All heavy atoms as TSV, in Angstrom:
chain	resi	resn	atom	element	x	y	z
A	1	MET	N	N	-40.148	-61.221	36.461
A	1	MET	CA	C	-40.602	-62.561	36.163
A	1	MET	C	C	-39.504	-63.344	35.441
A	1	MET	O	O	-39.257	-64.495	35.767
A	1	MET	CB	C	-41.885	-62.468	35.329
A	1	MET	CG	C	-42.515	-63.769	35.006
A	1	MET	SD	S	-43.453	-64.381	36.394
A	1	MET	CE	C	-44.149	-65.823	35.710
A	2	PHE	N	N	-38.850	-62.709	34.466
A	2	PHE	CA	C	-37.789	-63.399	33.736
A	2	PHE	C	C	-36.610	-63.723	34.645
A	2	PHE	O	O	-36.064	-64.820	34.596
A	2	PHE	CB	C	-37.301	-62.571	32.544
A	2	PHE	CG	C	-38.181	-62.666	31.333
A	2	PHE	CD1	C	-38.714	-61.541	30.756
A	2	PHE	CD2	C	-38.466	-63.892	30.752
A	2	PHE	CE1	C	-39.518	-61.616	29.632
A	2	PHE	CE2	C	-39.259	-63.985	29.634
A	2	PHE	CZ	C	-39.789	-62.849	29.073
A	3	VAL	N	N	-36.196	-62.783	35.454
A	3	VAL	CA	C	-35.041	-62.996	36.325
A	3	VAL	C	C	-35.342	-64.072	37.362
A	3	VAL	O	O	-34.518	-64.952	37.620
A	3	VAL	CB	C	-34.604	-61.679	37.001
A	3	VAL	CG1	C	-33.529	-61.930	38.036
A	3	VAL	CG2	C	-34.111	-60.687	35.961
A	4	GLU	N	N	-36.517	-64.025	37.949
A	4	GLU	CA	C	-36.881	-65.011	38.960
A	4	GLU	C	C	-36.983	-66.419	38.387
A	4	GLU	O	O	-36.818	-67.395	39.109
A	4	GLU	CB	C	-38.214	-64.640	39.613
A	4	GLU	CG	C	-38.121	-63.424	40.486
A	4	GLU	CD	C	-39.463	-62.988	41.023
A	4	GLU	OE1	O	-40.492	-63.627	40.704
A	4	GLU	OE2	O	-39.487	-62.000	41.764
A	5	ASN	N	N	-37.274	-66.536	37.091
A	5	ASN	CA	C	-37.438	-67.834	36.441
A	5	ASN	C	C	-36.392	-68.061	35.360
A	5	ASN	O	O	-36.654	-68.748	34.371
A	5	ASN	CB	C	-38.848	-67.941	35.844
A	5	ASN	CG	C	-39.900	-67.900	36.909
A	5	ASN	OD1	O	-40.082	-68.865	37.635
A	5	ASN	ND2	N	-40.576	-66.771	37.040
A	6	SER	N	N	-35.220	-67.493	35.553
A	6	SER	CA	C	-34.148	-67.629	34.581
A	6	SER	C	C	-33.843	-69.103	34.336
A	6	SER	O	O	-33.747	-69.902	35.261
A	6	SER	CB	C	-32.894	-66.920	35.090
A	6	SER	OG	O	-31.873	-66.980	34.135
A	7	GLY	N	N	-33.760	-69.467	33.070
A	7	GLY	CA	C	-33.485	-70.850	32.699
A	7	GLY	C	C	-34.738	-71.670	32.455
A	7	GLY	O	O	-34.654	-72.807	32.016
A	8	SER	N	N	-35.909	-71.091	32.725
A	8	SER	CA	C	-37.182	-71.785	32.490
A	8	SER	C	C	-37.949	-71.092	31.378
A	8	SER	O	O	-37.925	-69.868	31.262
A	8	SER	CB	C	-38.053	-71.761	33.748
A	8	SER	OG	O	-37.416	-72.418	34.798
A	9	VAL	N	N	-38.638	-71.877	30.574
A	9	VAL	CA	C	-39.468	-71.318	29.514
A	9	VAL	C	C	-40.762	-70.805	30.131
A	9	VAL	O	O	-41.422	-71.516	30.886
A	9	VAL	CB	C	-39.774	-72.367	28.427
A	9	VAL	CG1	C	-40.717	-71.802	27.376
A	9	VAL	CG2	C	-38.485	-72.839	27.765
A	10	LEU	N	N	-41.096	-69.563	29.828
A	10	LEU	CA	C	-42.330	-68.945	30.302
A	10	LEU	C	C	-43.246	-68.719	29.106
A	10	LEU	O	O	-42.841	-68.079	28.135
A	10	LEU	CB	C	-42.036	-67.610	30.982
A	10	LEU	CG	C	-41.073	-67.658	32.166
A	10	LEU	CD1	C	-40.739	-66.246	32.631
A	10	LEU	CD2	C	-41.677	-68.463	33.298
A	11	ASN	N	N	-44.472	-69.226	29.176
A	11	ASN	CA	C	-45.384	-69.020	28.051
A	11	ASN	C	C	-46.139	-67.706	28.221
A	11	ASN	O	O	-46.066	-67.045	29.255
A	11	ASN	CB	C	-46.332	-70.214	27.876
A	11	ASN	CG	C	-47.259	-70.410	29.045
A	11	ASN	OD1	O	-47.714	-69.458	29.661
A	11	ASN	ND2	N	-47.552	-71.665	29.339
A	12	ARG	N	N	-46.877	-67.314	27.177
A	12	ARG	CA	C	-47.578	-66.034	27.201
A	12	ARG	C	C	-48.582	-65.941	28.344
A	12	ARG	O	O	-48.742	-64.886	28.940
A	12	ARG	CB	C	-48.298	-65.808	25.869
A	12	ARG	CG	C	-47.398	-65.352	24.776
A	12	ARG	CD	C	-48.232	-64.943	23.563
A	12	ARG	NE	N	-47.351	-64.676	22.450
A	12	ARG	CZ	C	-47.028	-65.568	21.539
A	12	ARG	NH1	N	-47.521	-66.781	21.578
A	12	ARG	NH2	N	-46.209	-65.252	20.561
A	13	ASP	N	N	-49.299	-67.034	28.618
A	13	ASP	CA	C	-50.295	-66.995	29.690
A	13	ASP	C	C	-49.645	-66.742	31.046
A	13	ASP	O	O	-50.169	-65.972	31.855
A	13	ASP	CB	C	-51.099	-68.295	29.742
A	13	ASP	CG	C	-52.118	-68.385	28.619
A	13	ASP	OD1	O	-52.569	-67.320	28.133
A	13	ASP	OD2	O	-52.467	-69.509	28.240
A	14	MET	N	N	-48.509	-67.361	31.295
A	14	MET	CA	C	-47.798	-67.143	32.559
A	14	MET	C	C	-47.353	-65.692	32.679
A	14	MET	O	O	-47.500	-65.069	33.739
A	14	MET	CB	C	-46.581	-68.070	32.650
A	14	MET	CG	C	-46.919	-69.538	32.717
A	14	MET	SD	S	-45.498	-70.596	32.422
A	14	MET	CE	C	-44.560	-70.329	33.900
A	15	LEU	N	N	-46.798	-65.156	31.600
A	15	LEU	CA	C	-46.323	-63.779	31.614
A	15	LEU	C	C	-47.477	-62.791	31.733
A	15	LEU	O	O	-47.395	-61.815	32.479
A	15	LEU	CB	C	-45.486	-63.498	30.372
A	15	LEU	CG	C	-44.162	-64.258	30.309
A	15	LEU	CD1	C	-43.548	-64.138	28.926
A	15	LEU	CD2	C	-43.207	-63.765	31.374
A	16	MET	N	N	-48.564	-63.058	31.014
A	16	MET	CA	C	-49.724	-62.162	31.062
A	16	MET	C	C	-50.336	-62.158	32.460
A	16	MET	O	O	-50.707	-61.107	32.977
A	16	MET	CB	C	-50.770	-62.577	30.037
A	16	MET	CG	C	-51.951	-61.624	29.970
A	16	MET	SD	S	-51.531	-59.964	29.401
A	16	MET	CE	C	-51.738	-60.185	27.662
A	17	ALA	N	N	-50.414	-63.313	33.090
A	17	ALA	CA	C	-50.957	-63.383	34.449
A	17	ALA	C	C	-50.087	-62.586	35.420
A	17	ALA	O	O	-50.596	-61.910	36.317
A	17	ALA	CB	C	-51.067	-64.832	34.902
A	18	ALA	N	N	-48.784	-62.632	35.230
A	18	ALA	CA	C	-47.868	-61.902	36.107
A	18	ALA	C	C	-47.939	-60.395	35.870
A	18	ALA	O	O	-47.876	-59.602	36.805
A	18	ALA	CB	C	-46.438	-62.395	35.909
A	19	VAL	N	N	-48.088	-59.998	34.614
A	19	VAL	CA	C	-48.061	-58.578	34.268
A	19	VAL	C	C	-49.434	-57.923	34.414
A	19	VAL	O	O	-49.550	-56.837	34.961
A	19	VAL	CB	C	-47.545	-58.390	32.820
A	19	VAL	CG1	C	-47.658	-56.956	32.364
A	19	VAL	CG2	C	-46.106	-58.855	32.719
A	20	ARG	N	N	-50.467	-58.587	33.918
A	20	ARG	CA	C	-51.797	-57.980	33.872
A	20	ARG	C	C	-52.838	-58.656	34.761
A	20	ARG	O	O	-53.954	-58.190	34.860
A	20	ARG	CB	C	-52.319	-57.983	32.439
A	20	ARG	CG	C	-51.441	-57.277	31.427
A	20	ARG	CD	C	-51.562	-55.810	31.532
A	20	ARG	NE	N	-52.793	-55.400	30.901
A	20	ARG	CZ	C	-52.965	-54.266	30.287
A	20	ARG	NH1	N	-51.973	-53.428	30.209
A	20	ARG	NH2	N	-54.112	-53.954	29.775
A	21	GLY	N	N	-52.491	-59.811	35.348
A	21	GLY	CA	C	-53.437	-60.501	36.212
A	21	GLY	C	C	-54.553	-61.214	35.471
A	21	GLY	O	O	-55.610	-61.450	36.019
A	22	ARG	N	N	-54.325	-61.529	34.212
A	22	ARG	CA	C	-55.329	-62.245	33.416
A	22	ARG	C	C	-54.624	-63.098	32.384
A	22	ARG	O	O	-53.427	-62.971	32.160
A	22	ARG	CB	C	-56.283	-61.273	32.730
A	22	ARG	CG	C	-55.600	-60.360	31.712
A	22	ARG	CD	C	-56.623	-59.465	31.007
A	22	ARG	NE	N	-55.996	-58.534	30.096
A	22	ARG	CZ	C	-55.706	-58.797	28.825
A	22	ARG	NH1	N	-55.985	-59.964	28.312
A	22	ARG	NH2	N	-55.134	-57.888	28.064
A	23	SER	N	N	-55.367	-63.991	31.735
A	23	SER	CA	C	-54.775	-64.804	30.671
A	23	SER	C	C	-54.901	-64.065	29.347
A	23	SER	O	O	-55.706	-63.150	29.204
A	23	SER	CB	C	-55.458	-66.171	30.585
A	23	SER	OG	O	-56.814	-66.012	30.277
A	24	SER	N	N	-54.103	-64.473	28.386
A	24	SER	CA	C	-54.140	-63.831	27.076
A	24	SER	C	C	-55.027	-64.621	26.136
A	24	SER	O	O	-55.246	-65.813	26.320
A	24	SER	CB	C	-52.725	-63.726	26.498
A	24	SER	OG	O	-52.184	-65.004	26.297
A	25	ASP	N	N	-55.541	-63.938	25.131
A	25	ASP	CA	C	-56.284	-64.658	24.103
A	25	ASP	C	C	-55.315	-64.984	22.966
A	25	ASP	O	O	-54.207	-64.443	22.912
A	25	ASP	CB	C	-57.506	-63.865	23.630
A	25	ASP	CG	C	-57.152	-62.580	22.910
A	25	ASP	OD1	O	-56.384	-62.624	21.935
A	25	ASP	OD2	O	-57.646	-61.513	23.320
A	26	PRO	N	N	-55.685	-65.874	22.056
A	26	PRO	CA	C	-54.741	-66.324	21.011
A	26	PRO	C	C	-54.178	-65.210	20.127
A	26	PRO	O	O	-53.099	-65.362	19.577
A	26	PRO	CB	C	-55.570	-67.297	20.182
A	26	PRO	CG	C	-56.656	-67.748	21.074
A	26	PRO	CD	C	-56.937	-66.598	22.004
A	27	PHE	N	N	-54.888	-64.103	19.996
A	27	PHE	CA	C	-54.422	-63.029	19.116
A	27	PHE	C	C	-53.803	-61.863	19.874
A	27	PHE	O	O	-53.429	-60.854	19.290
A	27	PHE	CB	C	-55.579	-62.540	18.238
A	27	PHE	CG	C	-56.165	-63.633	17.406
A	27	PHE	CD1	C	-57.385	-64.199	17.733
A	27	PHE	CD2	C	-55.474	-64.128	16.311
A	27	PHE	CE1	C	-57.922	-65.228	16.976
A	27	PHE	CE2	C	-55.997	-65.160	15.553
A	27	PHE	CZ	C	-57.217	-65.712	15.888
A	28	ASP	N	N	-53.665	-61.990	21.172
A	28	ASP	CA	C	-53.097	-60.939	22.013
A	28	ASP	C	C	-51.584	-60.919	21.863
A	28	ASP	O	O	-50.910	-61.903	22.129
A	28	ASP	CB	C	-53.487	-61.188	23.466
A	28	ASP	CG	C	-53.239	-59.988	24.361
A	28	ASP	OD1	O	-52.507	-59.070	23.952
A	28	ASP	OD2	O	-53.780	-59.988	25.474
A	29	ARG	N	N	-51.027	-59.802	21.446
A	29	ARG	CA	C	-49.588	-59.667	21.240
A	29	ARG	C	C	-48.940	-58.744	22.257
A	29	ARG	O	O	-47.810	-58.297	22.075
A	29	ARG	CB	C	-49.306	-59.166	19.817
A	29	ARG	CG	C	-49.679	-60.175	18.758
A	29	ARG	CD	C	-48.747	-61.345	18.874
A	29	ARG	NE	N	-49.099	-62.405	17.966
A	29	ARG	CZ	C	-49.097	-63.674	18.289
A	29	ARG	NH1	N	-48.799	-64.038	19.516
A	29	ARG	NH2	N	-49.395	-64.601	17.423
A	30	TYR	N	N	-49.635	-58.465	23.343
A	30	TYR	CA	C	-49.127	-57.568	24.377
A	30	TYR	C	C	-47.778	-58.041	24.912
A	30	TYR	O	O	-46.833	-57.251	25.029
A	30	TYR	CB	C	-50.159	-57.467	25.506
A	30	TYR	CG	C	-49.764	-56.533	26.615
A	30	TYR	CD1	C	-49.876	-55.153	26.464
A	30	TYR	CD2	C	-49.281	-57.020	27.815
A	30	TYR	CE1	C	-49.511	-54.292	27.479
A	30	TYR	CE2	C	-48.918	-56.158	28.838
A	30	TYR	CZ	C	-49.033	-54.800	28.662
A	30	TYR	OH	O	-48.667	-53.958	29.668
A	31	ILE	N	N	-47.661	-59.303	25.237
A	31	ILE	CA	C	-46.415	-59.851	25.782
A	31	ILE	C	C	-45.300	-59.776	24.747
A	31	ILE	O	O	-44.166	-59.433	25.074
A	31	ILE	CB	C	-46.616	-61.299	26.283
A	31	ILE	CG1	C	-47.571	-61.306	27.477
A	31	ILE	CG2	C	-45.295	-61.967	26.609
A	31	ILE	CD1	C	-47.091	-60.520	28.683
A	32	ASP	N	N	-45.611	-60.059	23.490
A	32	ASP	CA	C	-44.600	-59.986	22.435
A	32	ASP	C	C	-44.033	-58.573	22.318
A	32	ASP	O	O	-42.824	-58.394	22.124
A	32	ASP	CB	C	-45.189	-60.427	21.093
A	32	ASP	CG	C	-45.706	-61.851	21.144
A	32	ASP	OD1	O	-45.111	-62.679	21.857
A	32	ASP	OD2	O	-46.710	-62.128	20.477
A	33	VAL	N	N	-44.895	-57.580	22.446
A	33	VAL	CA	C	-44.448	-56.181	22.383
A	33	VAL	C	C	-43.547	-55.866	23.576
A	33	VAL	O	O	-42.497	-55.231	23.425
A	33	VAL	CB	C	-45.654	-55.220	22.327
A	33	VAL	CG1	C	-45.215	-53.776	22.451
A	33	VAL	CG2	C	-46.423	-55.430	21.029
A	34	LEU	N	N	-43.934	-56.316	24.772
A	34	LEU	CA	C	-43.100	-56.081	25.954
A	34	LEU	C	C	-41.734	-56.762	25.829
A	34	LEU	O	O	-40.713	-56.177	26.191
A	34	LEU	CB	C	-43.804	-56.578	27.218
A	34	LEU	CG	C	-45.001	-55.768	27.684
A	34	LEU	CD1	C	-45.617	-56.411	28.929
A	34	LEU	CD2	C	-44.622	-54.337	27.981
A	35	VAL	N	N	-41.718	-57.981	25.318
A	35	VAL	CA	C	-40.445	-58.685	25.128
A	35	VAL	C	C	-39.589	-57.938	24.114
A	35	VAL	O	O	-38.376	-57.780	24.302
A	35	VAL	CB	C	-40.684	-60.152	24.704
A	35	VAL	CG1	C	-39.399	-60.803	24.230
A	35	VAL	CG2	C	-41.288	-60.941	25.852
A	36	GLY	N	N	-40.206	-57.448	23.050
A	36	GLY	CA	C	-39.469	-56.657	22.064
A	36	GLY	C	C	-38.859	-55.407	22.674
A	36	GLY	O	O	-37.723	-55.034	22.371
A	37	THR	N	N	-39.600	-54.763	23.561
A	37	THR	CA	C	-39.102	-53.573	24.251
A	37	THR	C	C	-37.916	-53.914	25.149
A	37	THR	O	O	-36.911	-53.189	25.168
A	37	THR	CB	C	-40.226	-52.918	25.077
A	37	THR	OG1	O	-41.305	-52.582	24.198
A	37	THR	CG2	C	-39.736	-51.674	25.787
A	38	LEU	N	N	-38.017	-55.024	25.883
A	38	LEU	CA	C	-36.886	-55.463	26.718
A	38	LEU	C	C	-35.657	-55.772	25.864
A	38	LEU	O	O	-34.537	-55.409	26.223
A	38	LEU	CB	C	-37.266	-56.713	27.511
A	38	LEU	CG	C	-38.089	-56.498	28.764
A	38	LEU	CD1	C	-38.516	-57.835	29.346
A	38	LEU	CD2	C	-37.299	-55.713	29.784
A	39	ARG	N	N	-35.871	-56.442	24.763
A	39	ARG	CA	C	-34.738	-56.766	23.883
A	39	ARG	C	C	-34.063	-55.498	23.384
A	39	ARG	O	O	-32.829	-55.440	23.310
A	39	ARG	CB	C	-35.206	-57.621	22.709
A	39	ARG	CG	C	-35.459	-59.053	23.085
A	39	ARG	CD	C	-35.924	-59.834	21.889
A	39	ARG	NE	N	-36.011	-61.256	22.195
A	39	ARG	CZ	C	-36.836	-62.082	21.591
A	39	ARG	NH1	N	-37.643	-61.646	20.642
A	39	ARG	NH2	N	-36.856	-63.352	21.921
A	40	LYS	N	N	-34.841	-54.494	23.029
A	40	LYS	CA	C	-34.254	-53.223	22.572
A	40	LYS	C	C	-33.404	-52.599	23.668
A	40	LYS	O	O	-32.335	-52.072	23.408
A	40	LYS	CB	C	-35.348	-52.254	22.146
A	40	LYS	CG	C	-35.932	-52.562	20.800
A	40	LYS	CD	C	-36.992	-51.542	20.432
A	40	LYS	CE	C	-37.705	-51.961	19.175
A	40	LYS	NZ	N	-38.815	-51.050	18.846
A	41	LYS	N	N	-33.882	-52.666	24.907
A	41	LYS	CA	C	-33.112	-52.108	26.027
A	41	LYS	C	C	-31.786	-52.839	26.224
A	41	LYS	O	O	-30.811	-52.251	26.654
A	41	LYS	CB	C	-33.941	-52.127	27.308
A	41	LYS	CG	C	-35.079	-51.132	27.279
A	41	LYS	CD	C	-35.870	-51.142	28.556
A	41	LYS	CE	C	-37.044	-50.224	28.439
A	41	LYS	NZ	N	-36.858	-48.957	29.107
A	42	PHE	N	N	-31.773	-54.139	25.914
A	42	PHE	CA	C	-30.546	-54.928	25.991
A	42	PHE	C	C	-29.703	-54.793	24.728
A	42	PHE	O	O	-28.613	-55.336	24.651
A	42	PHE	CB	C	-30.855	-56.411	26.203
A	42	PHE	CG	C	-31.414	-56.740	27.555
A	42	PHE	CD1	C	-32.534	-57.539	27.670
A	42	PHE	CD2	C	-30.815	-56.285	28.717
A	42	PHE	CE1	C	-33.057	-57.873	28.914
A	42	PHE	CE2	C	-31.319	-56.602	29.964
A	42	PHE	CZ	C	-32.450	-57.392	30.058
A	43	GLY	N	N	-30.212	-54.087	23.728
A	43	GLY	CA	C	-29.491	-53.923	22.470
A	43	GLY	C	C	-29.545	-55.162	21.599
A	43	GLY	O	O	-28.635	-55.398	20.812
A	44	GLU	N	N	-30.615	-55.927	21.730
A	44	GLU	CA	C	-30.743	-57.167	20.963
A	44	GLU	C	C	-31.878	-57.082	19.956
A	44	GLU	O	O	-32.764	-56.251	20.064
A	44	GLU	CB	C	-31.035	-58.352	21.897
A	44	GLU	CG	C	-29.920	-58.688	22.817
A	44	GLU	CD	C	-30.156	-60.014	23.530
A	44	GLU	OE1	O	-31.305	-60.384	23.773
A	44	GLU	OE2	O	-29.157	-60.655	23.828
A	45	ARG	N	N	-31.835	-58.004	19.023
A	45	ARG	CA	C	-32.922	-58.221	18.075
A	45	ARG	C	C	-33.328	-59.678	18.207
A	45	ARG	O	O	-32.538	-60.520	18.622
A	45	ARG	CB	C	-32.462	-57.919	16.657
A	45	ARG	CG	C	-32.027	-56.469	16.470
A	45	ARG	CD	C	-31.577	-56.266	15.081
A	45	ARG	NE	N	-32.728	-56.492	14.209
A	45	ARG	CZ	C	-32.994	-55.770	13.153
A	45	ARG	NH1	N	-32.196	-54.799	12.836
A	45	ARG	NH2	N	-34.038	-56.023	12.416
A	46	ALA	N	N	-34.546	-59.998	17.839
A	46	ALA	CA	C	-35.060	-61.368	17.995
A	46	ALA	C	C	-34.189	-62.385	17.268
A	46	ALA	O	O	-33.956	-63.485	17.761
A	46	ALA	CB	C	-36.494	-61.449	17.507
A	47	ALA	N	N	-33.681	-62.031	16.106
A	47	ALA	CA	C	-32.901	-62.975	15.297
A	47	ALA	C	C	-31.586	-63.387	15.954
A	47	ALA	O	O	-31.117	-64.506	15.768
A	47	ALA	CB	C	-32.628	-62.375	13.919
A	48	ASN	N	N	-30.987	-62.483	16.737
A	48	ASN	CA	C	-29.697	-62.804	17.358
A	48	ASN	C	C	-29.723	-62.626	18.878
A	48	ASN	O	O	-28.700	-62.354	19.485
A	48	ASN	CB	C	-28.586	-61.953	16.738
A	48	ASN	CG	C	-28.796	-60.474	16.961
A	48	ASN	OD1	O	-29.822	-60.054	17.498
A	48	ASN	ND2	N	-27.846	-59.678	16.542
A	49	ALA	N	N	-30.898	-62.801	19.467
A	49	ALA	CA	C	-31.042	-62.616	20.911
A	49	ALA	C	C	-30.236	-63.645	21.687
A	49	ALA	O	O	-30.153	-64.805	21.303
A	49	ALA	CB	C	-32.518	-62.708	21.305
A	50	ARG	N	N	-29.620	-63.186	22.778
A	50	ARG	CA	C	-28.878	-64.083	23.660
A	50	ARG	C	C	-29.391	-64.029	25.095
A	50	ARG	O	O	-29.076	-64.898	25.889
A	50	ARG	CB	C	-27.388	-63.734	23.635
A	50	ARG	CG	C	-26.741	-63.986	22.292
A	50	ARG	CD	C	-25.272	-63.702	22.345
A	50	ARG	NE	N	-25.001	-62.576	23.236
A	50	ARG	CZ	C	-24.026	-61.723	23.097
A	50	ARG	NH1	N	-23.198	-61.845	22.100
A	50	ARG	NH2	N	-23.845	-60.745	23.948
A	51	ILE	N	N	-30.178	-63.005	25.415
A	51	ILE	CA	C	-30.668	-62.854	26.778
A	51	ILE	C	C	-32.093	-63.384	26.920
A	51	ILE	O	O	-32.376	-64.164	27.803
A	51	ILE	CB	C	-30.576	-61.386	27.238
A	51	ILE	CG1	C	-29.107	-60.958	27.253
A	51	ILE	CG2	C	-31.211	-61.205	28.610
A	51	ILE	CD1	C	-28.876	-59.495	27.524
A	52	ILE	N	N	-32.989	-62.955	26.026
A	52	ILE	CA	C	-34.357	-63.461	26.029
A	52	ILE	C	C	-34.577	-64.183	24.699
A	52	ILE	O	O	-34.698	-63.549	23.649
A	52	ILE	CB	C	-35.394	-62.342	26.214
A	52	ILE	CG1	C	-35.162	-61.619	27.539
A	52	ILE	CG2	C	-36.812	-62.916	26.163
A	52	ILE	CD1	C	-36.051	-60.426	27.769
A	53	LEU	N	N	-34.624	-65.492	24.772
A	53	LEU	CA	C	-34.751	-66.314	23.579
A	53	LEU	C	C	-36.204	-66.694	23.338
A	53	LEU	O	O	-36.960	-66.909	24.287
A	53	LEU	CB	C	-33.932	-67.600	23.733
A	53	LEU	CG	C	-32.469	-67.434	24.129
A	53	LEU	CD1	C	-31.840	-68.803	24.357
A	53	LEU	CD2	C	-31.721	-66.669	23.064
A	54	THR	N	N	-36.583	-66.805	22.079
A	54	THR	CA	C	-37.903	-67.301	21.717
A	54	THR	C	C	-37.815	-68.802	21.572
A	54	THR	O	O	-36.963	-69.313	20.848
A	54	THR	CB	C	-38.378	-66.686	20.388
A	54	THR	OG1	O	-38.439	-65.269	20.538
A	54	THR	CG2	C	-39.742	-67.228	19.992
A	55	VAL	N	N	-38.683	-69.513	22.265
A	55	VAL	CA	C	-38.795	-70.963	22.125
A	55	VAL	C	C	-40.110	-71.176	21.381
A	55	VAL	O	O	-41.197	-71.037	21.950
A	55	VAL	CB	C	-38.813	-71.676	23.496
A	55	VAL	CG1	C	-38.940	-73.175	23.309
A	55	VAL	CG2	C	-37.575	-71.328	24.298
A	56	HIS	N	N	-40.010	-71.460	20.088
A	56	HIS	CA	C	-41.191	-71.538	19.233
A	56	HIS	C	C	-42.211	-72.533	19.762
A	56	HIS	O	O	-41.867	-73.608	20.233
A	56	HIS	CB	C	-40.791	-71.872	17.794
A	56	HIS	CG	C	-40.000	-70.762	17.167
A	56	HIS	ND1	N	-40.575	-69.589	16.731
A	56	HIS	CD2	C	-38.674	-70.625	16.957
A	56	HIS	CE1	C	-39.641	-68.795	16.257
A	56	HIS	NE2	N	-38.462	-69.399	16.387
A	57	ASN	N	N	-43.468	-72.117	19.707
A	57	ASN	CA	C	-44.623	-72.888	20.175
A	57	ASN	C	C	-44.626	-73.128	21.679
A	57	ASN	O	O	-45.389	-73.956	22.170
A	57	ASN	CB	C	-44.743	-74.228	19.444
A	57	ASN	CG	C	-44.976	-74.039	17.965
A	57	ASN	OD1	O	-45.733	-73.162	17.560
A	57	ASN	ND2	N	-44.311	-74.837	17.162
A	58	GLU	N	N	-43.750	-72.445	22.420
A	58	GLU	CA	C	-43.729	-72.610	23.873
A	58	GLU	C	C	-43.744	-71.279	24.606
A	58	GLU	O	O	-44.535	-71.085	25.503
A	58	GLU	CB	C	-42.525	-73.441	24.306
A	58	GLU	CG	C	-42.641	-74.894	23.886
A	58	GLU	CD	C	-41.601	-75.759	24.540
A	58	GLU	OE1	O	-41.304	-75.530	25.731
A	58	GLU	OE2	O	-41.094	-76.649	23.867
A	59	GLY	N	N	-42.832	-70.374	24.290
A	59	GLY	CA	C	-42.771	-69.092	24.997
A	59	GLY	C	C	-41.402	-68.461	24.908
A	59	GLY	O	O	-40.754	-68.500	23.857
A	60	TYR	N	N	-40.945	-67.907	26.020
A	60	TYR	CA	C	-39.676	-67.199	26.065
A	60	TYR	C	C	-38.791	-67.776	27.157
A	60	TYR	O	O	-39.268	-68.192	28.201
A	60	TYR	CB	C	-39.903	-65.709	26.325
A	60	TYR	CG	C	-40.651	-65.035	25.219
A	60	TYR	CD1	C	-42.013	-64.763	25.330
A	60	TYR	CD2	C	-40.015	-64.681	24.040
A	60	TYR	CE1	C	-42.710	-64.147	24.310
A	60	TYR	CE2	C	-40.701	-64.065	23.010
A	60	TYR	CZ	C	-42.049	-63.808	23.147
A	60	TYR	OH	O	-42.733	-63.211	22.128
A	61	LEU	N	N	-37.493	-67.753	26.902
A	61	LEU	CA	C	-36.510	-68.269	27.841
A	61	LEU	C	C	-35.520	-67.159	28.148
A	61	LEU	O	O	-34.883	-66.610	27.244
A	61	LEU	CB	C	-35.771	-69.465	27.237
A	61	LEU	CG	C	-34.568	-70.002	28.003
A	61	LEU	CD1	C	-35.026	-70.640	29.299
A	61	LEU	CD2	C	-33.812	-70.992	27.156
A	62	CYS	N	N	-35.387	-66.814	29.426
A	62	CYS	CA	C	-34.418	-65.820	29.844
A	62	CYS	C	C	-33.142	-66.551	30.271
A	62	CYS	O	O	-33.193	-67.515	31.034
A	62	CYS	CB	C	-34.961	-65.013	31.017
A	62	CYS	SG	S	-33.808	-63.765	31.599
A	63	THR	N	N	-32.018	-66.103	29.786
A	63	THR	CA	C	-30.747	-66.747	30.071
A	63	THR	C	C	-29.941	-66.029	31.146
A	63	THR	O	O	-28.833	-66.451	31.452
A	63	THR	CB	C	-29.900	-66.878	28.798
A	63	THR	OG1	O	-29.618	-65.573	28.296
A	63	THR	CG2	C	-30.606	-67.707	27.748
A	64	LEU	N	N	-30.491	-64.959	31.719
A	64	LEU	CA	C	-29.789	-64.245	32.789
A	64	LEU	C	C	-29.704	-65.134	34.028
A	64	LEU	O	O	-30.665	-65.759	34.418
A	64	LEU	CB	C	-30.536	-62.965	33.165
A	64	LEU	CG	C	-30.473	-61.827	32.185
A	64	LEU	CD1	C	-31.349	-60.689	32.697
A	64	LEU	CD2	C	-29.064	-61.331	32.003
A	65	GLN	N	N	-28.568	-65.138	34.647
A	65	GLN	CA	C	-28.408	-65.852	35.904
A	65	GLN	C	C	-28.294	-64.812	36.994
A	65	GLN	O	O	-27.410	-63.972	36.980
A	65	GLN	CB	C	-27.149	-66.732	35.874
A	65	GLN	CG	C	-27.204	-67.821	34.837
A	65	GLN	CD	C	-28.348	-68.791	35.075
A	65	GLN	OE1	O	-28.598	-69.200	36.181
A	65	GLN	NE2	N	-29.035	-69.152	34.001
A	66	ALA	N	N	-29.189	-64.863	37.946
A	66	ALA	CA	C	-29.178	-63.880	39.038
A	66	ALA	C	C	-29.323	-64.593	40.366
A	66	ALA	O	O	-30.046	-65.574	40.477
A	66	ALA	CB	C	-30.332	-62.886	38.851
A	67	ALA	N	N	-28.626	-64.078	41.334
A	67	ALA	CA	C	-28.744	-64.627	42.692
A	67	ALA	C	C	-29.902	-63.900	43.368
A	67	ALA	O	O	-29.862	-62.695	43.570
A	67	ALA	CB	C	-27.458	-64.408	43.466
A	68	ILE	N	N	-30.928	-64.661	43.679
A	68	ILE	CA	C	-32.105	-64.092	44.312
A	68	ILE	C	C	-32.151	-64.581	45.751
A	68	ILE	O	O	-32.158	-65.774	45.987
A	68	ILE	CB	C	-33.381	-64.479	43.550
A	68	ILE	CG1	C	-33.292	-63.991	42.112
A	68	ILE	CG2	C	-34.606	-63.945	44.260
A	68	ILE	CD1	C	-34.403	-64.464	41.243
A	69	GLU	N	N	-32.175	-63.625	46.661
A	69	GLU	CA	C	-32.218	-63.995	48.087
A	69	GLU	C	C	-33.643	-64.358	48.468
A	69	GLU	O	O	-34.582	-63.699	48.037
A	69	GLU	CB	C	-31.732	-62.833	48.927
A	69	GLU	CG	C	-30.283	-62.481	48.660
A	69	GLU	CD	C	-29.830	-61.325	49.509
A	69	GLU	OE1	O	-30.583	-60.864	50.369
A	69	GLU	OE2	O	-28.693	-60.885	49.286
A	70	PRO	N	N	-33.800	-65.401	49.270
A	70	PRO	CA	C	-35.152	-65.797	49.694
A	70	PRO	C	C	-35.765	-64.805	50.645
A	70	PRO	O	O	-35.176	-64.049	51.293
A	70	PRO	CB	C	-34.930	-67.141	50.389
A	70	PRO	CG	C	-33.467	-67.328	50.541
A	70	PRO	CD	C	-32.780	-66.297	49.731
């Protein structure tokens, strides 16, 4: 989802629908945990992230540029 939408802000509901097929409730932190896991795999922390950025009050922004064939 992040690679396909690189450069676009994805909110929790969009990510939850893609991952679990449902919307998230306001206290659901499932997506935050998954993003944290991805950041660890990239060797990043939220404070100095360069690949998956947090856009406060909006969602997450992936900065990876990938060529996706149609």
